Every structure is written in C-alpha cells, then in structure tokens.
TORNUKE-146075 format. One record per residue (C-alpha): residue number from 1; residue in three letters; x, y, z. Coordinates in steps of 0.001 Angstrom, whole numbers, plus 500000, padded with zeros to 6 digits. Example, Ala and Ser with C-alpha at 12.3 -4.5 7.8 and 13.67 -1.06 7.14 Angstrom:
<n = 1	res = ALA	x = 512300	y = 495500	z = 507800>
<n = 2	res = SER	x = 513670	y = 498940	z = 507140>
***
This chain:
<n = 1	res = MET	x = 513275	y = 587898	z = 459498>
<n = 2	res = GLU	x = 515618	y = 590846	z = 458907>
<n = 3	res = VAL	x = 515440	y = 592547	z = 455492>
<n = 4	res = ALA	x = 518952	y = 591455	z = 454463>
<n = 5	res = GLU	x = 518240	y = 587882	z = 455486>
<n = 6	res = GLN	x = 514913	y = 587926	z = 453661>
<n = 7	res = GLU	x = 516604	y = 589186	z = 450492>
<n = 8	res = ALA	x = 519198	y = 586452	z = 450771>
<n = 9	res = CYS	x = 516517	y = 583785	z = 450958>
<n = 10	res = GLN	x = 514619	y = 585390	z = 448104>
<n = 11	res = GLY	x = 517808	y = 585163	z = 446090>
<n = 12	res = TYR	x = 517876	y = 581437	z = 446597>
<n = 13	res = ALA	x = 514174	y = 581189	z = 445726>
<n = 14	res = SER	x = 514628	y = 583099	z = 442490>
<n = 15	res = GLN	x = 516954	y = 580395	z = 441193>
<n = 16	res = ASP	x = 515796	y = 577082	z = 439830>
<n = 17	res = ILE	x = 514504	y = 574801	z = 442563>
<n = 18	res = LEU	x = 517462	y = 573030	z = 444129>
<n = 19	res = SER	x = 517549	y = 569290	z = 444640>
<n = 20	res = SER	x = 519603	y = 566609	z = 446327>
<n = 21	res = PRO	x = 519296	y = 562803	z = 446451>
<n = 22	res = LEU	x = 520324	y = 562722	z = 450125>
<n = 23	res = THR	x = 517912	y = 561460	z = 452771>
<n = 24	res = ILE	x = 517786	y = 562023	z = 456533>
<n = 25	res = ASP	x = 516214	y = 559613	z = 459012>
<n = 26	res = PRO	x = 513766	y = 561748	z = 461080>
<n = 27	res = SER	x = 513748	y = 559187	z = 463895>
<n = 28	res = LEU	x = 517411	y = 559866	z = 464775>
<n = 29	res = PRO	x = 518255	y = 561972	z = 467841>
<n = 30	res = LEU	x = 518867	y = 565633	z = 466997>
<n = 31	res = PRO	x = 522684	y = 565475	z = 467548>
<n = 32	res = HIS	x = 522875	y = 562718	z = 464920>
<n = 33	res = ILE	x = 520488	y = 564496	z = 462579>
<n = 34	res = LYS	x = 522637	y = 567654	z = 462669>
<n = 35	res = HIS	x = 525557	y = 566003	z = 460884>
<n = 36	res = HIS	x = 523291	y = 564833	z = 458044>
<n = 37	res = VAL	x = 521579	y = 568227	z = 457813>
<n = 38	res = VAL	x = 524930	y = 569986	z = 457419>
<n = 39	res = ASP	x = 525879	y = 567562	z = 454640>
<n = 40	res = LEU	x = 522558	y = 568257	z = 452954>
<n = 41	res = CYS	x = 522998	y = 572032	z = 453147>
<n = 42	res = LYS	x = 526479	y = 571826	z = 451661>
<n = 43	res = ASP	x = 525215	y = 569588	z = 448873>
<n = 44	res = MET	x = 522272	y = 571816	z = 447956>
<n = 45	res = PHE	x = 523791	y = 575271	z = 448479>
<n = 46	res = LYS	x = 527165	y = 575266	z = 446732>
<n = 47	res = GLU	x = 528189	y = 578574	z = 448325>
<n = 48	res = TRP	x = 528123	y = 576781	z = 451683>
<n = 49	res = SER	x = 530048	y = 573709	z = 450551>
<n = 50	res = ASN	x = 533395	y = 574847	z = 451985>
<n = 51	res = LEU	x = 532097	y = 576209	z = 455283>
<n = 52	res = ASP	x = 533202	y = 574601	z = 458518>
<n = 53	res = ASP	x = 530513	y = 572553	z = 460239>
<n = 54	res = SER	x = 530665	y = 574977	z = 463174>
<n = 55	res = CYS	x = 529022	y = 577626	z = 460945>
<n = 56	res = PHE	x = 525754	y = 575669	z = 461022>
<n = 57	res = LEU	x = 523298	y = 575753	z = 463923>
<n = 58	res = VAL	x = 520490	y = 573186	z = 463693>
<n = 59	res = GLU	x = 517429	y = 573535	z = 465920>
<n = 60	res = ARG	x = 514193	y = 571610	z = 466168>
<n = 61	res = ILE	x = 511247	y = 573933	z = 465522>
<n = 62	res = SER	x = 508443	y = 571436	z = 465830>
<n = 63	res = GLY	x = 507634	y = 567827	z = 465336>
<n = 64	res = GLY	x = 504032	y = 566763	z = 464973>
<n = 65	res = ILE	x = 502764	y = 563241	z = 464533>
<n = 66	res = THR	x = 503918	y = 563044	z = 460919>
<n = 67	res = ASN	x = 506766	y = 565504	z = 460187>
<n = 68	res = LEU	x = 509861	y = 567068	z = 461730>
<n = 69	res = LEU	x = 510651	y = 570743	z = 461097>
<n = 70	res = LEU	x = 514180	y = 572059	z = 461618>
<n = 71	res = LYS	x = 515698	y = 575540	z = 461540>
<n = 72	res = VAL	x = 519205	y = 575819	z = 460126>
<n = 73	res = SER	x = 521088	y = 579058	z = 460800>
<n = 74	res = VAL	x = 524237	y = 579658	z = 458776>
<n = 75	res = LYS	x = 526880	y = 582104	z = 459963>
<n = 76	res = GLU	x = 529372	y = 583244	z = 457342>
<n = 77	res = GLU	x = 532226	y = 585637	z = 457926>
<n = 78	res = ASN	x = 531435	y = 589198	z = 456772>
<n = 79	res = ARG	x = 527946	y = 588156	z = 455658>
<n = 80	res = VAL	x = 524479	y = 588438	z = 457141>
<n = 81	res = ASP	x = 523380	y = 585276	z = 458913>
<n = 82	res = VAL	x = 520807	y = 583303	z = 456905>
<n = 83	res = SER	x = 518235	y = 580845	z = 458227>
<n = 84	res = ILE	x = 516334	y = 578201	z = 456305>
<n = 85	res = ALA	x = 513756	y = 575616	z = 457310>
<n = 86	res = ILE	x = 514070	y = 571916	z = 456537>
<n = 87	res = ARG	x = 511013	y = 569690	z = 456711>
<n = 88	res = LEU	x = 511604	y = 565967	z = 457007>
<n = 89	res = PHE	x = 508709	y = 563825	z = 455849>
<n = 90	res = GLY	x = 507597	y = 561222	z = 458366>
<n = 91	res = LEU	x = 508542	y = 557616	z = 457652>
<n = 92	res = ASN	x = 505957	y = 555763	z = 455542>
<n = 93	res = THR	x = 503836	y = 558890	z = 455050>
<n = 94	res = ASP	x = 503917	y = 558372	z = 451276>
<n = 95	res = ASN	x = 501323	y = 555659	z = 451913>
<n = 96	res = ILE	x = 498881	y = 558422	z = 452827>
<n = 97	res = ILE	x = 500137	y = 561651	z = 451261>
<n = 98	res = ASP	x = 500294	y = 562399	z = 447542>
<n = 99	res = ARG	x = 503774	y = 563960	z = 447411>
<n = 100	res = GLN	x = 503580	y = 564635	z = 443686>
<n = 101	res = ARG	x = 500388	y = 566647	z = 444173>
<n = 102	res = GLU	x = 501941	y = 568532	z = 447069>
<n = 103	res = LEU	x = 505120	y = 569450	z = 445199>
<n = 104	res = GLN	x = 503177	y = 570456	z = 442111>
<n = 105	res = ALA	x = 501003	y = 572860	z = 444109>
<n = 106	res = ILE	x = 503538	y = 574313	z = 446521>
<n = 107	res = LYS	x = 505268	y = 576547	z = 443982>
<n = 108	res = TYR	x = 501970	y = 578255	z = 443209>
<n = 109	res = ILE	x = 501012	y = 578531	z = 446881>
<n = 110	res = SER	x = 504439	y = 579952	z = 447718>
<n = 111	res = ALA	x = 504311	y = 582439	z = 444849>
<n = 112	res = ALA	x = 500951	y = 583696	z = 446157>
<n = 113	res = GLY	x = 502567	y = 584615	z = 449475>
<n = 114	res = PHE	x = 501291	y = 581818	z = 451681>
<n = 115	res = GLY	x = 503822	y = 580209	z = 453977>
<n = 116	res = ALA	x = 507532	y = 580075	z = 453248>
<n = 117	res = LYS	x = 509358	y = 580338	z = 449939>
<n = 118	res = TRP	x = 510117	y = 576972	z = 448418>
<n = 119	res = LEU	x = 513870	y = 576549	z = 447902>
<n = 120	res = GLY	x = 514379	y = 572894	z = 447080>
<n = 121	res = VAL	x = 513688	y = 569212	z = 447610>
<n = 122	res = PHE	x = 515741	y = 566243	z = 448721>
<n = 123	res = GLY	x = 515227	y = 562522	z = 449164>
<n = 124	res = ASN	x = 512660	y = 562701	z = 451959>
<n = 125	res = GLY	x = 511874	y = 566339	z = 452523>
<n = 126	res = MET	x = 511970	y = 569909	z = 451357>
<n = 127	res = VAL	x = 513872	y = 573115	z = 452079>
<n = 128	res = GLN	x = 512111	y = 576452	z = 452533>
<n = 129	res = SER	x = 512880	y = 579961	z = 453691>
<n = 130	res = PHE	x = 512554	y = 580473	z = 457425>
<n = 131	res = ILE	x = 509453	y = 582291	z = 458656>
<n = 132	res = ASN	x = 510002	y = 584630	z = 461581>
<n = 133	res = ALA	x = 506728	y = 583889	z = 463311>
<n = 134	res = TYR	x = 505371	y = 581735	z = 466107>
<n = 135	res = THR	x = 503246	y = 578626	z = 465780>
<n = 136	res = LEU	x = 499819	y = 578767	z = 467360>
<n = 137	res = THR	x = 498467	y = 576440	z = 470001>
<n = 138	res = PRO	x = 494857	y = 575180	z = 469949>
<n = 139	res = SER	x = 493936	y = 577735	z = 472608>
<n = 140	res = ASP	x = 495479	y = 580516	z = 470484>
<n = 141	res = MET	x = 493162	y = 579678	z = 467587>
<n = 142	res = ARG	x = 490119	y = 580237	z = 469779>
<n = 143	res = GLU	x = 491038	y = 583822	z = 470635>
<n = 144	res = PRO	x = 488665	y = 586142	z = 468720>
<n = 145	res = LYS	x = 491475	y = 588310	z = 467354>
<n = 146	res = GLN	x = 493425	y = 585322	z = 466033>
<n = 147	res = ALA	x = 490290	y = 583594	z = 464738>
<n = 148	res = ALA	x = 489473	y = 586683	z = 462664>
<n = 149	res = LYS	x = 492983	y = 586735	z = 461182>
<n = 150	res = ILE	x = 492837	y = 583040	z = 460303>
<n = 151	res = ALA	x = 489398	y = 583432	z = 458714>
<n = 152	res = LYS	x = 490602	y = 586286	z = 456497>
<n = 153	res = GLN	x = 493687	y = 584374	z = 455399>
<n = 154	res = LEU	x = 491704	y = 581213	z = 454756>
<n = 155	res = GLN	x = 489319	y = 583178	z = 452543>
<n = 156	res = ARG	x = 492348	y = 584314	z = 450511>
<n = 157	res = PHE	x = 493686	y = 580762	z = 450375>
<n = 158	res = HIS	x = 490369	y = 579529	z = 449025>
<n = 159	res = GLN	x = 490727	y = 581887	z = 446067>
<n = 160	res = LEU	x = 493934	y = 580220	z = 444848>
<n = 161	res = GLU	x = 493921	y = 578805	z = 441346>
<n = 162	res = ILE	x = 496112	y = 575704	z = 441170>
<n = 163	res = PRO	x = 496622	y = 573856	z = 437857>
<n = 164	res = GLY	x = 495291	y = 570344	z = 437641>
<n = 165	res = SER	x = 492065	y = 568567	z = 438452>
<n = 166	res = LYS	x = 489504	y = 570633	z = 440336>
<n = 167	res = GLU	x = 487574	y = 567573	z = 441478>
<n = 168	res = PRO	x = 486948	y = 567693	z = 445253>
<n = 169	res = GLN	x = 489065	y = 565003	z = 446891>
<n = 170	res = LEU	x = 487315	y = 564433	z = 450224>
<n = 171	res = TRP	x = 485333	y = 561323	z = 449443>
<n = 172	res = ASN	x = 488015	y = 559887	z = 447157>
<n = 173	res = GLU	x = 490448	y = 560146	z = 450071>
<n = 174	res = ILE	x = 488004	y = 558775	z = 452647>
<n = 175	res = ILE	x = 487167	y = 555779	z = 450456>
<n = 176	res = LYS	x = 490877	y = 555165	z = 449815>
<n = 177	res = PHE	x = 491603	y = 555349	z = 453550>
<n = 178	res = PHE	x = 488659	y = 553054	z = 454311>
<n = 179	res = GLU	x = 489923	y = 550426	z = 451881>
<n = 180	res = GLN	x = 493391	y = 550521	z = 453447>
<n = 181	res = ALA	x = 492215	y = 550714	z = 457058>
<n = 182	res = SER	x = 489708	y = 547855	z = 456830>
<n = 183	res = VAL	x = 492268	y = 545172	z = 455888>
<n = 184	res = LEU	x = 495027	y = 545808	z = 458418>
<n = 185	res = GLY	x = 496698	y = 543292	z = 460684>
<n = 186	res = PHE	x = 498868	y = 543986	z = 463731>
<n = 187	res = ASP	x = 501678	y = 541840	z = 465117>
<n = 188	res = ASP	x = 500962	y = 543231	z = 468574>
<n = 189	res = ILE	x = 498206	y = 541005	z = 469993>
<n = 190	res = LYS	x = 496701	y = 543778	z = 472122>
<n = 191	res = LYS	x = 496529	y = 546142	z = 469160>
<n = 192	res = GLN	x = 495012	y = 543426	z = 466985>
<n = 193	res = LYS	x = 492275	y = 542711	z = 469515>
<n = 194	res = THR	x = 491496	y = 546412	z = 469801>
<n = 195	res = TYR	x = 491418	y = 546735	z = 466022>
<n = 196	res = GLU	x = 489013	y = 543804	z = 465740>
<n = 197	res = THR	x = 486438	y = 545645	z = 467856>
<n = 198	res = ILE	x = 485889	y = 548079	z = 464968>
<n = 199	res = SER	x = 482826	y = 547419	z = 462794>
<n = 200	res = PHE	x = 483912	y = 548459	z = 459331>
<n = 201	res = ALA	x = 480454	y = 547622	z = 457999>
<n = 202	res = GLU	x = 479117	y = 550309	z = 460320>
<n = 203	res = VAL	x = 481826	y = 552772	z = 459308>
<n = 204	res = HIS	x = 481021	y = 552136	z = 455645>
<n = 205	res = ASP	x = 477320	y = 552841	z = 456213>
<n = 206	res = GLU	x = 478194	y = 556059	z = 458042>
<n = 207	res = ILE	x = 480342	y = 557191	z = 455102>
<n = 208	res = VAL	x = 477570	y = 556517	z = 452591>
<n = 209	res = GLU	x = 474957	y = 558367	z = 454652>
<n = 210	res = LEU	x = 477169	y = 561367	z = 455349>
<n = 211	res = LYS	x = 478349	y = 561659	z = 451744>
<n = 212	res = GLU	x = 474779	y = 561644	z = 450438>
<n = 213	res = LEU	x = 473664	y = 564348	z = 452841>
<n = 214	res = THR	x = 476645	y = 566702	z = 452588>
<n = 215	res = GLU	x = 476547	y = 566646	z = 448785>
<n = 216	res = ARG	x = 473023	y = 568068	z = 448956>
<n = 217	res = LEU	x = 474422	y = 571127	z = 450750>
<n = 218	res = ASN	x = 476177	y = 572248	z = 447544>
<n = 219	res = SER	x = 479268	y = 573452	z = 449391>
<n = 220	res = PRO	x = 481477	y = 575420	z = 446965>
<n = 221	res = VAL	x = 484607	y = 573651	z = 445757>
<n = 222	res = VAL	x = 487722	y = 575697	z = 446566>
<n = 223	res = TYR	x = 491437	y = 575092	z = 446831>
<n = 224	res = ALA	x = 491512	y = 573901	z = 450435>
<n = 225	res = HIS	x = 494279	y = 573438	z = 452990>
<n = 226	res = ASN	x = 492532	y = 570391	z = 454546>
<n = 227	res = ASP	x = 494781	y = 570253	z = 457619>
<n = 228	res = LEU	x = 494398	y = 573590	z = 459349>
<n = 229	res = LEU	x = 495395	y = 572543	z = 462846>
<n = 230	res = SER	x = 497189	y = 574939	z = 465186>
<n = 231	res = GLY	x = 500643	y = 573693	z = 464210>
<n = 232	res = ASN	x = 500023	y = 574754	z = 460625>
<n = 233	res = VAL	x = 499181	y = 578356	z = 461491>
<n = 234	res = MET	x = 501969	y = 580848	z = 462220>
<n = 235	res = ILE	x = 501591	y = 584514	z = 463108>
<n = 236	res = ASN	x = 503988	y = 587459	z = 463066>
<n = 237	res = ASN	x = 502297	y = 590052	z = 465264>
<n = 238	res = GLU	x = 504762	y = 592823	z = 464399>
<n = 239	res = GLN	x = 503907	y = 592545	z = 460717>
<n = 240	res = ASP	x = 500323	y = 591486	z = 461471>
<n = 241	res = LYS	x = 500763	y = 588568	z = 459094>
<n = 242	res = VAL	x = 499284	y = 585083	z = 459182>
<n = 243	res = TYR	x = 501009	y = 582140	z = 457501>
<n = 244	res = LEU	x = 499205	y = 578924	z = 456610>
<n = 245	res = ILE	x = 501924	y = 576296	z = 456242>
<n = 246	res = ASP	x = 502355	y = 572616	z = 455296>
<n = 247	res = TYR	x = 500317	y = 571651	z = 452250>
<n = 248	res = GLU	x = 500597	y = 567877	z = 452384>
<n = 249	res = TYR	x = 496838	y = 567382	z = 452271>
<n = 250	res = ALA	x = 495955	y = 570483	z = 450224>
<n = 251	res = SER	x = 493682	y = 569906	z = 447236>
<n = 252	res = TYR	x = 490493	y = 571121	z = 445689>
<n = 253	res = ASN	x = 487806	y = 570300	z = 448191>
<n = 254	res = TYR	x = 484605	y = 571475	z = 449802>
<n = 255	res = ARG	x = 484695	y = 574837	z = 451554>
<n = 256	res = GLY	x = 482623	y = 573428	z = 454412>
<n = 257	res = TYR	x = 485130	y = 570662	z = 454990>
<n = 258	res = ASP	x = 488104	y = 572999	z = 455318>
<n = 259	res = ILE	x = 486277	y = 575190	z = 457827>
<n = 260	res = GLY	x = 484671	y = 572306	z = 459732>
<n = 261	res = ASN	x = 487997	y = 570489	z = 459934>
<n = 262	res = HIS	x = 489608	y = 573644	z = 461313>
<n = 263	res = PHE	x = 486952	y = 573878	z = 464033>
<n = 264	res = ALA	x = 487507	y = 570219	z = 464960>
<n = 265	res = GLU	x = 491195	y = 571019	z = 465460>
<n = 266	res = TYR	x = 490331	y = 573417	z = 468303>
<n = 267	res = ALA	x = 490349	y = 570232	z = 470378>
<n = 268	res = GLY	x = 494053	y = 569538	z = 469728>
<n = 269	res = PHE	x = 495611	y = 566079	z = 469630>
<n = 270	res = ASP	x = 494098	y = 565386	z = 473059>
<n = 271	res = CYS	x = 490658	y = 565639	z = 471441>
<n = 272	res = ASP	x = 489167	y = 567808	z = 474166>
<n = 273	res = TYR	x = 485966	y = 568696	z = 472345>
<n = 274	res = THR	x = 484774	y = 570979	z = 475094>
<n = 275	res = PHE	x = 486832	y = 573505	z = 473099>
<n = 276	res = TYR	x = 484863	y = 572977	z = 469883>
<n = 277	res = PRO	x = 483613	y = 576471	z = 468967>
<n = 278	res = ASN	x = 480042	y = 577312	z = 469890>
<n = 279	res = ARG	x = 477633	y = 579041	z = 467525>
<n = 280	res = ASN	x = 478694	y = 582572	z = 468482>
<n = 281	res = GLU	x = 482376	y = 581745	z = 468062>
<n = 282	res = GLN	x = 481702	y = 580182	z = 464676>
<n = 283	res = TYR	x = 479655	y = 583190	z = 463585>
<n = 284	res = HIS	x = 482591	y = 585435	z = 464489>
<n = 285	res = PHE	x = 484817	y = 583328	z = 462233>
<n = 286	res = PHE	x = 482235	y = 583282	z = 459421>
<n = 287	res = ARG	x = 481825	y = 587058	z = 459441>
<n = 288	res = HIS	x = 485530	y = 587592	z = 458851>
<n = 289	res = TYR	x = 485639	y = 584815	z = 456267>
<n = 290	res = LEU	x = 482613	y = 585893	z = 454230>
<n = 291	res = GLN	x = 483192	y = 589642	z = 454437>
<n = 292	res = PRO	x = 486797	y = 590302	z = 455549>
<n = 293	res = GLU	x = 486485	y = 594057	z = 455077>
<n = 294	res = ARG	x = 482894	y = 594400	z = 456349>
<n = 295	res = PRO	x = 482345	y = 591550	z = 458823>
<n = 296	res = ASN	x = 479407	y = 593216	z = 460528>
<n = 297	res = GLU	x = 477452	y = 593348	z = 457276>
<n = 298	res = VAL	x = 477115	y = 589562	z = 456897>
<n = 299	res = SER	x = 473458	y = 588581	z = 457028>
<n = 300	res = ARG	x = 472081	y = 586178	z = 459598>
<n = 301	res = GLU	x = 470844	y = 583936	z = 456781>
<n = 302	res = ASP	x = 474376	y = 583561	z = 455438>
<n = 303	res = LEU	x = 475734	y = 582853	z = 458906>
<n = 304	res = GLU	x = 473140	y = 580151	z = 459488>
<n = 305	res = ALA	x = 473810	y = 578573	z = 456093>
<n = 306	res = LEU	x = 477552	y = 578329	z = 456668>
<n = 307	res = TYR	x = 476971	y = 577053	z = 460207>
<n = 308	res = VAL	x = 475014	y = 574097	z = 458818>
<n = 309	res = GLU	x = 477600	y = 573482	z = 456118>
<n = 310	res = ALA	x = 480701	y = 573636	z = 458337>
<n = 311	res = ASN	x = 479324	y = 571446	z = 461111>
<n = 312	res = ALA	x = 478040	y = 568783	z = 458734>
<n = 313	res = TYR	x = 481479	y = 568595	z = 457148>
<n = 314	res = ALA	x = 483154	y = 568552	z = 460565>
<n = 315	res = LEU	x = 481577	y = 565100	z = 460878>
<n = 316	res = ALA	x = 483421	y = 564081	z = 457700>
<n = 317	res = SER	x = 486621	y = 565413	z = 459266>
<n = 318	res = HIS	x = 486216	y = 563008	z = 462185>
<n = 319	res = ILE	x = 485822	y = 560040	z = 459833>
<n = 320	res = PHE	x = 488731	y = 561137	z = 457630>
<n = 321	res = TRP	x = 491228	y = 561451	z = 460485>
<n = 322	res = ALA	x = 489893	y = 558399	z = 462312>
<n = 323	res = LEU	x = 490631	y = 556210	z = 459274>
<n = 324	res = TRP	x = 493939	y = 558023	z = 458743>
<n = 325	res = ALA	x = 494904	y = 557144	z = 462310>
<n = 326	res = LEU	x = 494299	y = 553429	z = 461755>
<n = 327	res = ILE	x = 496692	y = 553411	z = 458810>
<n = 328	res = GLN	x = 499258	y = 555364	z = 460823>
<n = 329	res = ALA	x = 498898	y = 552872	z = 463678>
<n = 330	res = LYS	x = 500154	y = 550231	z = 461280>
<n = 331	res = VAL	x = 502921	y = 552064	z = 459424>
<n = 332	res = SER	x = 504192	y = 554957	z = 461559>
<n = 333	res = PRO	x = 507273	y = 554562	z = 463787>
<n = 334	res = ILE	x = 506250	y = 557610	z = 465848>
<n = 335	res = ASP	x = 505375	y = 556970	z = 469481>
<n = 336	res = PHE	x = 501752	y = 558106	z = 469382>
<n = 337	res = ASP	x = 498568	y = 556244	z = 470270>
<n = 338	res = TYR	x = 497072	y = 556255	z = 466789>
<n = 339	res = LEU	x = 494607	y = 553487	z = 467617>
<n = 340	res = GLY	x = 493368	y = 555497	z = 470576>
<n = 341	res = TYR	x = 493100	y = 558535	z = 468305>
<n = 342	res = PHE	x = 490824	y = 556577	z = 465968>
<n = 343	res = PHE	x = 488391	y = 555868	z = 468782>
<n = 344	res = LEU	x = 488477	y = 559456	z = 470044>
<n = 345	res = ARG	x = 487624	y = 560859	z = 466618>
<n = 346	res = TYR	x = 485031	y = 558207	z = 465773>
<n = 347	res = LYS	x = 483391	y = 558533	z = 469176>
<n = 348	res = GLU	x = 483068	y = 562285	z = 468661>
<n = 349	res = TYR	x = 481593	y = 561674	z = 465216>
<n = 350	res = LYS	x = 478880	y = 559455	z = 466690>
<n = 351	res = ARG	x = 478277	y = 561868	z = 469574>
<n = 352	res = GLN	x = 477660	y = 564813	z = 467243>
<n = 353	res = LYS	x = 476121	y = 562942	z = 464308>
<n = 354	res = ASP	x = 472432	y = 563143	z = 465208>
<n = 355	res = LYS	x = 472618	y = 566821	z = 466146>
<n = 356	res = TYR	x = 474272	y = 568054	z = 462966>
<n = 357	res = LEU	x = 472602	y = 565676	z = 460517>
<n = 358	res = LEU	x = 469215	y = 566709	z = 461885>
<n = 359	res = LEU	x = 470242	y = 570339	z = 461555>
<n = 360	res = ALA	x = 471304	y = 569793	z = 457942>
<n = 361	res = ARG	x = 468105	y = 567921	z = 457035>
<n = 362	res = SER	x = 465944	y = 570591	z = 458634>
<n = 363	res = TYR	x = 467850	y = 573275	z = 456772>
<n = 364	res = LEU	x = 467491	y = 571464	z = 453440>
<n = 365	res = ALA	x = 463776	y = 571006	z = 454011>
<n = 366	res = GLU	x = 463412	y = 574707	z = 454780>
<n = 367	res = CYS	x = 465425	y = 575601	z = 451673>
<n = 368	res = ASN	x = 463118	y = 573493	z = 449529>
<n = 369	res = THR	x = 460167	y = 575325	z = 451010>
<n = 370	res = ASN	x = 461842	y = 578673	z = 450276>
<n = 371	res = ASN	x = 462454	y = 577899	z = 446595>
<n = 372	res = GLY	x = 466085	y = 576798	z = 446713>
<n = 373	res = TYR	x = 467616	y = 579557	z = 448843>
<n = 374	res = ILE	x = 470581	y = 577236	z = 449412>
<n = 375	res = ASP	x = 471737	y = 577632	z = 445812>
<n = 376	res = SER	x = 472382	y = 581344	z = 446266>
<n = 377	res = VAL	x = 474015	y = 581431	z = 449684>
<n = 378	res = THR	x = 476472	y = 578605	z = 449065>
<n = 379	res = GLN	x = 478144	y = 580422	z = 446190>
<n = 380	res = LEU	x = 479591	y = 583053	z = 448500>
<n = 381	res = PRO	x = 483410	y = 583254	z = 448746>
***
C-alpha cells in the first residue's frame, strides 16, 4: 500500500466505526455483487456518495468455504486512489461463529497491528483497510523461512490482552458443535444415509478421553487465533511483515491447540496429511516461537515438551473441524463436500490417535518421575 493511500485509510480508521444496515448476498455472481458493493460504499463513506459508479473497481480477493473477501478500489479525480477490503460473512455462519465476540475483539487486535484496520460493519460483513500482501498457500507455510515468520508473529499474537472472559473455549465449542451435529437430518437421501453411518456415541467417548488427557498437559491459556490456515496468513516480503487475518474463531484458548491446529492446516482443504510437519519441521517452528530473537538457544527439553503438547491438541483440531463440517453440511449453501470433509478429518484423528496419546501419556509419566517438570516448561511464552 502506498504511503498516501495508507494515510487515507488510517484517516477513515481514526473516525468512529462506520456502520450500514445494508446486506449483500455472497452467493450472487460477482457482476451482480458489484452493484450492491458500490451502494454499500456510498452509504458508509459519505465522501464517496456522489461518485459515479465507474469510479469503483470491485475484485474478488479470495473466497474460502465460509467467507468472501473483496477488494474495492476507488478512483477520485485529483486524489490518490484508495482501496478497502470488504468481507462478506457466509450464509448461516452465525450458527457457528460468535459474531459479537469477534467484533468485540477485532478493534483490539487491529489496534495492536495485526491484520487490517477495522473501518466499519454492515448487515452481513465488515469493511477493513486493504493489505498490500499476498495470501499464503499450504505449501508456502511449510517453507522454513515462512514458518519462522509465522511462529514469531503467532508468539506476538498470543501475548494480546483482550477484555472479557479468559476461559479457554476449545471444549465449550466442541461440546456445542457435538450437540448440534448429533441431531441433524438431511433431505438428501444419500447424505442422510452417509450421516447415519457416524457413531456419535464413539465420537462422544473420544472427546471425553482426549479432553481428560490434554488438560493434564497444562497448556498455557493465551489469546488464540484458532483458525490459522494458509488463507488467513498474508505476507508482504518488501516490508518483511506477516499479517494474521480473520478472527472469526479467535478466543482465549490453549496454546497447544492453536499451534497444533496450524500444523493440521499444512494439509489444506484436500487433507493431504503427508504434508503434516515432521518432528524437525515442528522443532524449527517451536524455536522461533519460544525464542524469536534467539531460536538456537531453545533447549531440547522445551522442544520435546511443546512437541507433545501441540500434537495432542492437533487431535482436538481434527474433532473440532470434523464436527464443524457436519453442521456446515446442513446449513451452508456453498458447493463443498462438507460431509466428506468430516470423514477426512475424523479418519486422520483415528489414524494419529494412538501415536500421540501414547506419546502424551509417556511424557506425563516421565514428568511425574521427574518431580513435575511439566509445570515449569508449559509456562513459557
């Protein structure tokens, strides 16, 4: 972003947060969306209200399996062009996402320099400054240089202080998702038959066992992103800056979960878990997370402790997103195989369960033998 453009956006951000009652259907084709976006911009930014529609250029930046992100460039005569970003919430996502919690936290996250500046809200989305950076792919996240940058930024993110309850939300969310996901019904006969193959009694038992074990690891509670997939990481190489964006699932949570969930996202939406980071790759990440300025000084004991913690919580990530996918299969209009995604995530959970639960139990037993070493190492940043 050019300096003049950045200052212009900062000017908007310094005002009271703008708002509009207008809504935009994210399922519309882009040419139809453009007209509504222009109306929204004119309604929110009064200085643009008399501009001709031709002054607005609307482009699709990205569209995941929940949201649609648009870039709006505004060209005014004798003024520097300004770009903003508009995020449209996915239809029916309020069933899963706590929008009030998100909007309450975003002003503090934005003020701390993470992601874009928050400019305003409207009926089903928000307006932010435009970030001049590129979105990573899953393969990008695995590159050692990028992994180190993400680890350092995540360590900073985990130091945020956000007003409100500091209770970790992981198991509250998983239990809520389980209750919703276990009582669904599908009009599509094929989907219903597939859904009926799921043993929710088994899933419940897995949740209880995993919760009991991970809580014994005493993972520090931090302000966590909780959805650090590649699409939510942007990098500006010229400024050497990393942006962690989209805070829909952000809350106070376990450090191990945020890191383990990030590692699970190396697989992408295709769930190719051959890309899940090995021990050496994880240690590289941990070094830059635990000691950003002196990564080579991290002890092997601390690396091993965080390895156990992150991989145990990666199992919880599989259950969380598997249950999430079942709910989305029922309510989302997006053309994505959410039911198939459930089975991919749950299958990976069961494939890795014995390995990482055994590792965690062995570690806990060793810690008990060594007079509670776990209590000291898990309080690291």
